[in-house]
N, C-alpha and C positions, 0 to 999 in steps of 0.2 A: 915284791915284784915292782920295782920302780923303773924297769926297762934297762937296768945295767946288767952287764954280763957278770955272772958269778965266776970267780976264779976256779979253773979246772973244769968248767962245764962246756959242753960243745953246743954251739948254737946251730939250729937246723940250717942247712945250706939252701940258698935261694939262687935260681938261675941254672945255667948249664956250664959245664966245663968246656974248655977250648977243644978238647978231643971229641966230646960228644957233638959239638957243632961241626967239626970237620968230617966226622963219620956221616952225619946227616947230609952235608953238602956232597960228599962222595956218592952216597946212594942216589941223591937227586940227579947228579950228573950221569950216572949209569942209566937211570930210568929215562932221562932225556935222550941219551944216545941210542937207546933201543926204540923209543917211541918216535923219534924224528923221521926215520925212513918210512915207517908205517903211515905217518900222517901225510907225508909227501905222496905216497901211492894212493891214499884215499882222496886227496885233492885232485890228482890226475884222473882218477876214476870218475869223480864228479864232473870234471871238465869234459871228459869224453861222453858222459851221459847227456850233458847239456848240448853237445854238438849233435848227438843222435836225435835228440828231441827237436832241434832246429830243422833237421832234414825232414822228420815226420810232420812237423807243423807246416812246412812248405808244401808237402804232398797234400795235406788236408786242405790247405788254402787253395791249391790248384783245383781240387775237386769242387769245393764250394763256389769258387769263381765261375767254373764252367756251368754249374747248375743255376746260379743266380743270374748270370748274363744270358743263359740260354744258347750258348755257342760252344763249339769245340775249343778246347784249350790244349796247346802243344807245349811240352816241357822238354828241354834239352839242357845239356851242360854248356857253360860259356866256352866260346872258341878262342878267347884270348884277345880278340879285337875290341868288342864292345863290353865284354864281361870277362871276369877272371875265370880261369879254368874250373874252379870249384863253385862258381855261382850258377844258379838255376835260371835259365832264360825261358820266360813264358810268352807265348804268342798265340794269336787267334782271338779268343774272347778278350784278352788284355795283352798289351805289349809292355812287359816290364822285366826287370832283373831282380831276382831274390838273392841278396847277399847272405850267405850262410854264416859268415864270420867263423870259419873253421880255424883250428890251430895250424901254425906253420908246419908244413910237411904232411898235412892231412890230405887224403884223396877220396873222391867220390866217383863211383862208376855206376852208370845207368845201363841196364840191359832190358830191353833194347835201348838204343841210343836216343830214341824219342818216345816219350810217353804221351798218350793221347787221352784226355778226359772228356767224356761226352756230357751234354746237358741233362741226359737222363740218369746220370749218376754212375755210369759204367766207365771203365778205363781199360787200356791195354794191360795185360798182365805184365808186371815188371819186377825186376830185382835191383835193389839199390844197395851197394856195398860202400860202407864208410870205414876207412882205415886211418888210424892216427896213433902215433907213439907205440906201436906194437899191439894195439887193440883193434878189434874188428867187429863191426855190427852189420848184419844183413837184414834188410827190410824188404818184405815182399808187398807188392801192390795187388790187392785182391781185384780181379777183373769185374766181379759182379757188384761190389759195393764201392770200389775205387778207394778203399780205406787202406792205409799202411798198417802192416803188422810186423812187429819186431820178431824175427825168427831166430837169429843167432846173435849171441854177444859173447865175445871172447876178451876178457880183461887181461 
């Protein structure tokens, strides 16, 4: 056994044949084609979830600001003059605009059009609807605690 091949003997094959490599590449391509759209939908779902959390965070911020400042706080949607239509305008205890950074084409609807947060921790009962890219989330504002609750989510 000096490492030379004996005449008529078959040496064990090392590596893969071209056909085996092509079959593996074909299978990887098919799997990527199937997984690609699912990954896109997953990323869109995460983005919508993030937008919903921004709206809920703005509602919690309004509640805490009214309590800590000890004054009524009023929340409305931007009118297009000083704030974008999907921005939340806070007045009363503070005067500021909360930019929600929503996706293009997303809409927010407040019912009633003005939410009022009291320094005692109460709020007007409200319904906030967020729609973006065929998805919809409905957030209810509890009047006794002034805390937002995610009621409906349609991906």
